[in-house]
C-alpha positions, -999 to 999 in steps of 0.1 A, spaced: 2 0 -1 14 34 -9 4 64 8 18 99 4 19 111 38 44 135 60 68 114 77 78 124 115 109 112 132 108 102 162 119 120 195 154 119 206 143 120 239 110 102 249 95 105 282 106 80 307 96 65 338 105 87 371 133 69 389 110 61 414 82 45 393 113 25 375 122 14 410 84 5 417 83 -14 381 115 -31 389 106 -44 421 72 -53 411 87 -76 379 112 -90 405 88 -106 429 64 -115 401 50 -149 414 28 -156 384 14 -150 349 -11 -159 329 -13 -191 310 -40 -183 288 -59 -153 272 -94 -167 288 -130 -154 281 -144 -131 303 -170 -137 330 -199 -114 331 -185 -102 361 -148 -102 352 -118 -127 341 -99 -153 359 -65 -164 351 -42 -192 363 -9 -187 373 24 -206 363 57 -199 367 65 -164 362 89 -152 329 123 -145 336 132 -111 326 165 -86 323 161 -58 346 172 -26 337 201 -11 353 192 24 371 204 51 352 226 76 375 224 116 368 250 134 378 247 169 395 244 198 371 276 211 371 289 247 353 320 231 344 306 199 329 282 203 292 250 191 293 249 155 280 237 155 240 201 135 236 224 116 213 246 106 243 212 103 264 196 79 240 228 59 236 233 53 276 197 42 278 198 15 253 230 -1 268 207 -5 296 182 -25 275 184 -62 273 199 -70 238 171 -94 228 146 -67 234 166 -44 212 169 -73 185 129 -79 188 121 -46 170 151 -44 146 130 -51 117 97 -33 131 92 3 111 72 26 139 81 55 119 42 64 112 32 56 147 60 78 162 47 101 139 12 103 150 21 101 185 42 136 178 14 151 163 -8 143 194 16 158 217 18 190 197 -17 194 202 -22 185 164 -57 164 164 -55 130 147 -86 117 133 -95 80 140 -94 71 102 -55 84 104 -50 62 132 -66 28 115 -48 36 86 -11 36 102 -20 8 125 -31 -16 93 -1 -4 74 20 -15 109 9 -51 99 12 -47 61 52 -37 66 59 -61 95 41 -97 87 57 -123 65 22 -134 60 6 -121 29 -30 -131 39 -31 -105 63 -17 -79 42 -45 -52 33 -49 -27 5 -64 6 19 -67 37 13 -55 68 30 -84 65 59 -75 28 65 -107 17 45 -109 -13 20 -127 -6 -11 -145 -40 -23 -178 -54 -36 -209 -75 -22 -190 -106 -38 -157 -100 -28 -167 -87 10 -159 -121 28 -126 -126 11 -115 -92 19 -132 -93 55 -110 -125 63 -79 -106 52 -90 -77 75 -97 -101 106 -63 -116 103 -50 -83 100 -64 -72 133 -54 -105 152 -18 -98 142 -22 -59 152 -37 -73 188 -7 -98 192 19 -69 181 4 -47 206 4 -66 233 43 -71 227 50 -35 219 34 -26 256 47 -52 275 81 -41 268 76 -6 271 62 -11 305 91 -33 312 124 -16 295 109 15 280 114 2 246 105 3 214 81 31 228 83 50 263 57 36 283 35 67 283 36 65 243 27 28 247 -3 38 269 -13 62 238 -8 33 214 -28 10 232 -56 34 235 -58 38 199 -56 2 192 -89 -5 214 -106 20 198 -103 -4 168 -126 -30 189 -154 -34 206 -174 -59 230 -157 -90 246 -121 -79 226 -123 -45 240 -132 -59 273 -105 -85 276 -75 -64 260 -82 -37 282 -80 -59 312 -50 -75 302 -31 -48 290 -27 -23 325 7 -10 338 21 -22 365 2 -54 365 15 -85 359 -11 -104 338 9 -102 306 -6 -130 287 22 -155 273 6 -151 240 25 -115 237 58 -135 240 64 -130 206 88 -115 181 62 -95 161 82 -101 126 89 -140 129 53 -146 140 28 -163 114 -5 -174 121 -21 -204 109 -55 -203 103 -74 -232 111 -108 -221 103 -125 -192 87 -163 -184 80 -175 -165 51 -210 -165 68 -224 -163 38 -255 -192 23 -276 -184 -4 -259 -154 -14 -265 -134 18 -243 -127 44 -251 -137 79 -252 -111 106 -245 -112 142 -279 -116 161 -280 -103 196 -297 -124 221 -318 -107 243 -326 -137 270 -288 -140 283 -291 -175 283 -250 -178 274 -222 -156 288 -228 -124 272 -189 -117 277 -179 -151 263 -164 -152 230 -187 -179 223 -216 -157 238 -232 -123 230 -200 -108 224 -209 -74 208 -228 -68 244 -198 -73 262 -183 -39 267 -171 -14 294 -201 10 307 -211 35 284 -202 20 252 -231 15 231 -240 -20 215 -222 -26 182 -225 -51 156 -263 -63 155 -275 -69 120 -240 -65 106 -219 -93 86 -196 -112 110 -164 -130 101 -151 -159 125 -117 -173 124 -99 -198 146 -59 -193 145 -29 -211 159 -3 -189 175 32 -198 185 49 -182 212 72 -185 243 60 -199 274 69 -187 311 101 -208 307 111 -197 271 102 -225 254 82 -223 222 43 -234 226 14 -230 204 -20 -218 214 -57 -218 193 -75 -186 193 -112 -176 183 -115 -143 171 -148 -128 159 -151 -94 137 -181 -71 126 -182 -52 92 -193 -20 88 -192 -2 54 -202 27 33 -209 39 -3 -182 64 -15 -205 95 -6 -209 85 31 -175 74 41 -171 97 67 -197 76 86 -169 53 94 -146 81 107 -155 64 142 -140 41 172 -151 3 163 -174 4 195 -196 31 182 -229 15 163 -224 2 128 -234 18 100 -267 -3 88 -279 14 59 -254 7 38 -260 -30 40 -298 -35 47 -311 -8 19 -283 5 -5 -258 -28 -6 -273 -52 -27 -257 -52 -62 -231 -78 -66 -202 -56 -84 -214 -22 -65 -182 -6 -48 -181 -2 -15 -156 10 13 -156 -14 45 -134 -19 74 -137 -48 106 -140 -42 139 -129 -68 162 -154 -80 188 -142 -116 198 -104 -127 209 -98 -152 233 -78 -186 238 -98 -214 226 -105 -237 259 -120 -266 267 -152 -254 281 -157 -235 245 -146 -266 223 -181 -285 221 -200 -249 222 -218 -244 190 -212 -209 182 -190 -207 148 -206 -205 118 -198 -230 87 -217 -228 52 -245 -211 71 -247 -237 100 -240 -232 137 -206 -256 143 -185 -262 176 -150 -257 170 -145 -298 178 -168 -300 146 -143 -289 126 -111 -309 114 -79 -302 119 -89 -282 155 -76 -301 183 -93 -300 221 -74 -279 242 -54 -293 272 -68 -262 296 
């Protein structure tokens, strides 16, 4: 994807945690007793986690600042940056050597200067971050300058599959970047990582938003093992994907007002699982479902794999209504384009995918019927190639 956009260089001196906050953070990390073994579906009242042996992390050395002297020159920004990087574990530096965060840094700097950055501008650069990082061609999405996908009714399923896969990579990349930035102030400062997280969460809704909001919090020992990845090396194996299409029509997400299933579960009413104040999103809009395998390091540094279920909602507009898509993913979908106007097979439409469900496949959800295959509701256990999880 090519976009003529102004490039910004990262600031030479990123905002750092204060020495006291670093000491607290390092103390918390050193005494870390547990880490999540899984990204589990949220319950209606909260999320529970099992806790294994903690990850081994390399503590960053504390930087000692000499008293200011009129006889000594002030250290240059370059010298400060070099000294800081000496305190960062080499494996963390190597992890991000192939990741181009220049566009993301540019947007962060624009916001710091007080310039307003639209949702669409963030969406475009977040999609492009995955495009530039992943070796997985199936996850690369061609968009316009607003991060919107030009598609047709007949091509919608294929294009939304790629957009959903792109969103899954973005969630995993964000978890890794956020975790390392909080622990090591690299590849972003802790403060910039918080801002990045906010904008990534704006691309989600429902259960995915609630789960990732709970996982990505500073100062908590709840970094999921799924985030123990090197972004540029990660390739997801797709085990199941649903076009949601039957007899020429796309299956749409149906809200269950009876709450017979856990509304915060990825297998339940995912569009209604939201933080307080968010409107319900996704009802009557096309839904994409996907099961992917993620290879990641466990708490002992050993390579392991986990199956993850993702569900995404499609929103769209005709060319004259694209401004309707310049909004966070949790806001109500633009129903007009699908219900009344988007009926011709070759009519061009601008579309976007909002991740509404994101969870590790568990023994409990393995036999639940919530995936759509050729218009029929099936359980993960009905799909060849998907094995029952051990936990």
